[in-house]
C-alpha positions in Angstrom: 0.2 0.1 -0.1 1.7 3.2 -1.3 0.9 5.3 2.2 2.4 2.7 4.3 6.0 3.5 2.7 5.8 6.9 3.8 3.5 6.7 6.7 4.8 7.5 10.1 2.3 5.5 11.9 3.8 2.5 10.0 5.4 0.2 12.8 2.9 1.2 15.4 0.9 -1.5 16.9 -2.8 -1.5 16.0 -3.9 -0.1 19.4 -1.2 2.7 18.9 -2.7 3.3 15.4 -6.3 3.5 17.0 -5.2 6.3 19.1 -3.3 8.3 16.3 -6.9 8.0 14.7 -8.9 8.9 17.4 -6.6 12.1 18.0 -7.2 13.2 14.5 -11.1 12.6 14.9 -10.8 14.6 18.3 -8.8 17.6 16.4 -11.1 17.6 13.6 -14.3 17.9 16.4 -12.3 20.6 18.1 -12.0 22.7 14.9 -15.8 22.2 14.2 -15.2 19.5 11.3 -17.0 16.5 13.0 -17.5 14.1 10.1 -20.1 12.5 12.1 -22.5 15.3 12.1 -23.0 14.9 8.3 -26.0 13.1 7.1 -25.8 12.8 3.4 -23.5 13.5 0.3 -25.0 13.9 -3.3 -23.6 10.8 -4.8 -24.4 10.4 -8.6 -22.0 8.0 -10.2 -20.3 4.7 -9.5 -16.9 3.7 -10.6 -17.8 0.9 -12.9 -20.6 2.8 -14.6 -17.8 5.4 -15.6 -15.4 3.0 -16.7 -18.1 1.8 -19.1 -19.1 5.0 -20.3 -15.9 6.2 -21.0 -14.2 3.2 -22.1 -13.0 4.7 -25.4 -11.9 8.0 -23.8 -8.5 8.7 -25.4 -5.3 8.9 -22.9 -4.5 12.3 -21.4 -8.1 13.6 -22.2 -10.8 15.1 -20.2 -14.2 13.7 -20.5 -16.1 17.1 -19.6 -18.4 15.5 -17.2 -18.2 16.2 -13.7 -19.4 13.9 -10.8 -19.8 13.2 -7.4 -18.3 10.0 -6.0 -18.4 8.4 -2.6 -16.8 5.5 -0.8 -13.9 4.1 1.1 -10.3 5.5 0.8 -8.1 2.5 -0.5 -4.8 4.1 -0.9 -3.0 7.2 -0.9 0.1 8.4 -2.6 1.3 12.0 -1.5 3.7 13.4 -3.7 4.3 17.4 -3.0 1.6 19.3 -4.8 -0.2 16.4 -6.3 -1.3 13.2 -4.8 -2.9 9.9 -6.2 -5.4 8.0 -4.4 -8.0 5.0 -5.1 -11.6 5.0 -3.8 -13.9 2.1 -3.6 -17.5 2.5 -3.9 -20.3 -0.1 -4.2 -19.2 -0.8 -7.9 -15.5 -1.0 -7.6 -12.4 1.2 -7.5 -11.5 4.3 -9.3 -8.2 6.5 -9.1 -8.3 9.9 -7.8 -6.1 12.8 -9.1 -5.8 15.3 -6.2 -3.6 18.7 -6.7 -3.1 21.3 -4.1 -3.4 24.2 -6.8 -7.1 22.5 -7.4 -8.4 22.1 -3.9 -6.3 25.1 -2.1 -4.1 24.8 0.7 -6.4 23.9 3.6 -8.3 21.5 1.8 -5.2 19.6 0.4 -3.7 19.7 3.9 -6.8 18.2 5.4 -6.7 15.4 2.6 -3.0 14.6 3.5 -4.2 13.7 6.9 -6.9 11.3 5.7 -6.3 7.4 6.7 -6.7 4.6 4.5 -10.1 3.2 5.4 -11.8 6.7 5.9 -15.3 7.2 4.0 -15.0 10.2 1.8 -17.0 12.2 -0.8 -15.3 13.4 -3.9 -16.6 15.9 -6.6 -14.7 16.5 -9.6 -14.2 15.8 -13.5 -13.5 12.4 -14.9 -10.4 12.1 -17.1 -7.9 9.6 -18.4 -4.2 9.9 -17.5 -1.4 9.5 -19.8 -0.9 5.8 -18.4 -4.4 5.2 -19.5 -6.3 5.0 -16.2 -9.7 6.7 -16.1 -9.6 8.9 -13.0 -11.3 11.7 -11.3 -9.6 15.1 -10.8 -10.8 16.1 -7.3 -12.1 19.6 -7.0 -13.8 19.0 -3.5 -13.1 16.4 -0.9 -15.3 15.5 2.2 -14.6 13.3 5.0 -18.0 11.6 5.6 -16.9 9.2 8.3 -13.4 8.5 10.2 -12.1 5.1 10.2 -10.9 4.6 13.7 -9.3 1.1 13.0 -6.7 0.3 10.2 -7.5 -2.2 7.6 -5.4 -5.3 7.9 -1.9 -4.6 7.0 -2.1 -6.8 3.9 -5.6 -5.7 2.8 -5.3 -7.6 -0.4 -5.5 -10.7 1.7 -7.1 -11.2 5.1 -6.2 -14.8 5.1 -7.4 -15.5 8.9 -10.4 -17.8 8.0 -12.1 -17.6 11.4 -11.5 -14.0 11.6 -13.2 -13.5 8.1 -16.2 -15.1 9.3 -16.3 -13.3 12.4 -15.7 -9.8 11.2 -17.5 -10.2 7.8 -17.4 -6.5 7.6 -13.8 -6.3 7.1 -13.5 -9.6 5.1 -15.8 -7.4 2.5 -13.3 -4.4 2.8 -10.1 -6.7 2.5 -11.3 -9.1 -0.1 -13.8 -7.5 -2.7 -14.3 -10.8 -4.6 -16.1 -12.1 -1.3 -18.7 -9.7 -2.2 -19.3 -11.2 -5.6 -20.3 -14.4 -3.8 -23.0 -12.6 -2.1 -24.0 -10.5 -5.0 -24.4 -14.2 -7.0 -26.3 -15.4 -4.1 -28.8 -12.6 -4.4 -29.1 -13.3 -8.3 -30.0 -16.7 -7.4 -32.8 -16.3 -5.4 -33.9 -13.8 -7.9 -33.7 -16.2 -10.6 -35.4 -18.8 -8.4 -38.3 -16.5 -7.7 -38.8 -15.5 -11.3 -38.8 -19.2 -12.4 -41.7 -20.3 -9.7 -43.5 -17.0 -10.2 -43.5 -17.8 -14.1 -44.8 -21.4 -13.2 -47.9 -19.8 -11.3 -46.4 -20.4 -7.7 -47.3 -17.9 -5.1 -44.8 -17.0 -2.4 -46.0 -17.0 1.3 -44.7 -16.6 4.7 -45.3 -19.3 7.3 -44.5 -19.2 11.3 -41.0 -19.3 12.4 -42.1 -19.8 16.0 -44.3 -22.9 16.1 -46.3 -24.5 19.4 -44.6 -27.9 19.9 -41.7 -30.0 18.5 -42.5 -32.6 16.1 -41.5 -36.1 16.0 -39.0 -35.6 12.9 -35.3 -36.5 13.7 -34.1 -33.0 13.4 -33.6 -31.4 16.9 -35.1 -28.0 17.6 -34.1 -24.9 19.6 -36.4 -23.8 22.1 -37.6 -20.4 23.5 -40.5 -19.2 25.6 -43.3 -17.0 25.1 -43.7 -14.8 28.0 -47.5 -13.6 27.4 -48.8 -17.0 26.7 -46.5 -18.6 29.5 -45.6 -21.3 26.8 -42.4 -23.0 25.3 -42.2 -22.5 21.7 -39.8 -24.1 19.1 -38.0 -22.5 16.1 -39.3 -24.4 13.1 -37.4 -27.3 11.6 -39.3 -27.1 8.2 -42.2 -25.2 6.5 -43.7 -28.2 5.1 -46.7 -28.7 7.1 -47.8 -25.2 7.0 -47.3 -25.1 3.3 -49.6 -28.1 2.8 -52.3 -26.8 5.0 -52.4 -24.1 2.4 -53.0 -26.5 -0.5 -55.8 -27.9 1.6 -57.1 -24.3 1.5 -57.2 -24.1 -2.2 -54.0 -22.4 -2.9 -52.7 -24.7 -5.5 -48.9 -23.8 -5.9 -47.0 -22.2 -3.1 -43.3 -21.7 -2.0 -41.5 -20.2 0.8 -37.9 -19.1 1.0 -37.7 -19.8 4.8 -35.0 -19.7 7.5 -34.6 -23.1 9.2 -33.2 -23.8 12.7 -31.9 -27.2 13.8 -30.0 -27.7 16.9 -27.2 -30.2 15.5 -23.7 -30.5 14.5 -21.7 -28.0 12.8 -19.5 -28.8 9.4 -18.6 -27.4 6.1 -22.1 -28.3 4.9 -24.2 -27.5 8.0 -24.9 -24.4 10.0 -27.6 -24.1 12.8 -29.7 -21.5 10.9 -29.8 -21.9 7.0 -32.3 -21.2 4.1 -34.5 -23.4 2.3 -37.0 -23.2 -0.5 -40.1 -25.5 -0.1 -42.6 -25.7 -2.9 -45.8 -27.6 -3.3 -47.9 -28.3 -6.3 -51.4 -29.5 -6.5 -52.4 -32.3 -9.0 -48.8 -33.3 -9.9 -46.4 -36.3 -8.3 -42.9 -36.4 -7.4 -42.2 -37.1 -11.1 -43.5 -33.6 -11.9 -41.0 -32.3 -9.3 -38.2 -34.3 -10.9 -38.9 -32.3 -13.9 -39.1 -29.1 -12.2 -35.6 -29.7 -10.4 -34.0 -30.5 -13.5 -35.2 -27.2 -15.5 -34.6 -25.1 -12.8 -31.0 -26.0 -12.2 -30.2 -26.0 -15.8 -31.5 -22.4 -16.1 -29.6 -21.3 -12.9 -26.5 -22.9 -14.3 -26.8 -21.2 -17.4 -27.9 -17.8 -16.1 -25.6 -17.7 -13.1 -22.5 -19.4 -14.4 -22.8 -19.1 -18.1 -22.7 -22.7 -19.0 -24.4 -26.3 -18.2 -21.2 -27.3 -17.2 -19.7 -25.8 -14.2 -16.5 -26.1 -11.9 -17.0 -27.2 -8.6 -14.0 -27.9 -6.3 -11.6 -29.1 -8.9 -14.5 -31.3 -10.8 -16.5 -30.3 -14.0 -20.3 -30.9 -13.0 -22.7 -31.5 -16.0 -25.9 -29.8 -15.1 -27.4 -30.7 -18.6 -27.7 -34.4 -17.7 -29.4 -36.3 -14.9 -29.4 -39.8 -14.0 -32.4 -41.5 -12.3 -32.3 -44.6 -10.2 -34.2 -46.1 -7.7 -32.8 -46.7 -4.1 -32.7 -50.5 -4.9 -30.9 -50.0 -8.3 -28.5 -47.7 -7.0 -27.5 -50.1 -4.0 -27.4 -52.8 -6.3 -25.2 -50.9 -8.7 -22.7 -49.8 -6.4 -22.7 -52.6 -3.6 -23.8 -55.7 -5.5 -26.4 -56.4 -2.7 -30.1 -57.0 -4.1 -32.7 -55.9 -1.6 -35.1 -58.2 -3.3 -33.2 -61.2 -2.0 -34.0 -60.3 1.5 -37.4 -61.8 2.7 -37.3 -60.7 6.3 -35.8 -58.2 8.5 -33.2 -60.9 9.7 -32.0 -61.3 6.2 -31.4 -57.6 5.8 -29.4 -57.8 9.4 -27.3 -60.5 8.3 -26.4 -58.7 5.0 -25.9 -55.4 6.9 -23.5 -57.4 9.4 -21.7 -59.1 6.4 -21.0 -56.0 4.6 -20.0 -53.9 7.9 -23.2 -51.6 7.4 -24.3 -49.8 10.6 -27.6 -51.2 11.9 -30.3 -48.4 12.3 -31.9 -47.7 15.5 -35.0 -49.6 14.2 -33.4 -52.4 11.9 -35.9 -52.9 9.2 -35.3 -53.9 5.8 -36.2 -50.7 4.5 -34.3 -48.8 6.9 -31.2 -51.1 6.4 -31.5 -50.5 2.6 -31.0 -46.9 3.5 -27.9 -47.5 5.5 -26.4 -49.4 2.6 -27.3 -46.5 0.6 -25.1 -44.3 2.8 -22.3 -46.7 3.1 -21.9 -47.5 -0.7 -23.8 -45.2 -3.1 -23.6 -41.6 -1.7 -19.8 -40.8 -2.1 -20.2 -42.2 -5.9 -22.8 -39.8 -6.9 -20.6 -36.9 -8.4 -22.7 -35.9 -11.4 -26.4 -34.9 -10.7 -28.3 -38.0 -10.0 -31.9 -38.5 -8.8 -32.3 -41.4 -6.5 -36.0 -42.3 -6.0 -38.7 -44.9 -4.3 -37.5 -44.7 -0.6 -38.4 -47.1 2.0 -41.6 -46.2 4.1 -39.6 -46.1 7.3 -37.7 -43.0 6.5 -40.5 -41.4 4.5 -43.2 -40.4 7.0 -44.6 -37.8 5.0 -44.7 -39.3 1.5 -47.3 -41.3 -0.3 -46.5 -45.1 -0.6 -46.3 -46.6 -4.0 -49.5 -48.4 -5.1 -47.8 -51.6 -6.2 -45.6 -51.6 -3.6 -46.5 -50.1 0.1 -43.0 -50.7 1.4 -41.6 -47.9 -0.7 -42.7 -44.5 -1.2 -42.9 -41.8 -4.1 -39.9 -40.0 -2.9 -36.6 -38.9 -4.4 -33.6 -37.1 -3.4 -31.1 -35.4 -5.5 -27.2 -35.7 -5.1 -24.3 -33.7 -6.8 -20.8 -34.1 -5.9 -21.6 -36.8 -3.1 -23.9 -34.3 -1.5 -27.9 -34.4 -1.1 -29.1 -31.1 -2.4 -32.9 -31.6 -2.1 -35.8 -33.7 -1.1 -39.4 -34.5 -3.0 -42.5 -36.4 -2.4 -45.6 -37.3 -3.9 -47.4 -35.9 -0.6 -49.2 -38.3 1.6 -52.8 -37.3 1.7 -54.5 -40.1 3.4 -55.1 -38.7 6.9 -55.8 -42.0 8.5 -52.4 -43.2 7.2 -50.7 -40.1 8.2 -51.9 -40.1 11.7 -50.6 -43.9 12.2 -47.1 -42.8 10.8 -46.9 -39.5 13.0 -48.0 -41.6 16.0 -45.1 -44.5 15.3 -42.6 -41.9 14.4 -43.3 -40.1 17.8 -43.3 -43.3 20.0 -40.0 -44.3 18.3 -38.4 -41.1 19.2 -39.7 -41.3 22.8 -38.4 -45.1 23.1 -35.0 -43.8 22.2 -35.2 -40.5 24.0 -37.8 -40.9 26.9 -37.6 -37.3 27.9 -38.1 -35.6 24.3 -41.3 -33.3 24.1 -42.1 -34.7 20.6 -45.9 -34.4 19.8 -48.2 -35.6 17.0 -49.2 -32.5 14.8 -53.2 -33.6 15.0 -54.1 -29.9 13.6 -52.3 -31.0 10.5 -53.9 -34.5 10.6 -57.2 -32.5 11.0 -56.4 -30.5 8.1 -55.8 -33.6 5.8 -59.3 -34.8 6.9 -60.7 -31.9 4.5 -59.2 -33.3 1.7 -55.5 -32.6 0.3 -55.5 -33.1 -3.4 -52.8 -35.3 -5.0 -49.6 -33.1 -4.5 -45.9 -32.7 -5.5 -43.5 -31.3 -2.9 -40.1 -30.2 -3.0 -37.5 -29.0 -0.5 -33.8 -27.8 -1.2 -31.1 -26.0 0.6 -30.5 -22.5 -0.8 -26.9 -22.4 0.9 -25.7 -25.9 -0.5 -27.0 -24.5 -4.0 -25.1 -21.3 -3.5 -22.0 -23.1 -2.7 -22.4 -25.1 -5.9 -22.9 -22.1 -8.5 -20.2 -20.1 -6.7 -17.7 -22.9 -6.4 -17.6 -22.4 -2.7 -16.1 -25.2 -0.3 -18.0 -24.2 3.1 -21.4 -23.0 3.9 -19.8 -20.5 5.9 -18.3 -18.8 2.6 -21.9 -18.2 1.5 -23.6 -17.1 4.8 -22.5 -13.4 5.2 -22.7 -14.0 9.2 -22.3 -17.9 9.8 -22.7 -18.9 13.7 -19.6 -18.8 15.7 -18.6 -19.5 19.0 -18.0 -16.2 20.8 -14.3 -15.5 21.6 -13.3 -15.4 25.1 -13.0 -11.8 26.0 
């Protein structure tokens, strides 16, 4: 950084630099120039837009256009009566050319006292230097906010990953490319909404605070409502409320929902995350497969510019999706055929023979799912639909009419990771009630103190009649990871959950 070569503060500790900056602020305030009393600046131009507008402007040429720029001072090189600096605004960086003769002695002296990191407003004419850099010739400079902390020493590479996540505001300043990830995230959500809106889906909101814990395996966070004097649960899904809306005659609905699960953390899991769930009346899980494939192809093309996208050293072909039943996938990758198992005991014996972990309730279907986890998931690099899931692990999916041990459910996998889950939704209230009650009973058998309850109001809703419905849920964060080639979920969450630093 140019300024640091001549900056007398160089070599000072961070706390000493903070004291120097605080003294500068105190001096400004004593002189009646407190920057924090300013409330606005008439910004009317951005760096990237000017570079596009004047891309053909020859060297050593004035544009004739005067602008008001605002942003953060990122560098400063003082050279006697003239100086160069760089300002970073919302769209990029632009060079400033600052002359004492243009500003006057007092304003130029004030400019020289500015620190890298200060927020400034600059008015002046756009021109191109003899070296070809588009610049603004400063005629006025206004300090809008004083930066009391120095930017990281090597501000083009704040490399302490833990600190980057904790202080995302510094990360965004120090690593401009990080902002692009979150700009893409916004574009991805915008494109998903546009696609679903075009398909006739209605975006809705459902409760985040729910009255009790359902019997699902995901663990919730609890809180307490003082007025009602009741414990409440932060939602672990949006499904049951959305399907109530299908009962009510809203045939196509979706929600971009914040979800909370009191579970482990790793590069693919954060305690709070974003999902999209959608439900469409009068279709089934095959309709949801078609929707997923069409949506992901559109996103790859719009966001990445190609159906073949890079992800962590691999090339993922979003233009081709394989479709396998769980039985077919397990047979393909392990050689074990579910159809050879006549009883649960056969399945248990096969699991022991192949060193597959037994589930808490070791039925044939549940053991098939364990075989899938052990032998199949880590082979699914290219986009793959796995469908026809055992009923034991699919309490909300409709049974297959010709094989009631399985359900009309699929999950889809990319780079050995599950990205979404879909059903032909169970709409038989009697079957649903029985599955809910078994699910809660099994949870309480394993965890006697758990507070899980059956959602009888949802069963009541089904008794009014849920039409045949296809439902889909997928994680937004994992999708953003895929489309931005990000290795960790923390790279695509502006403020990931972090354990507090001991003060």
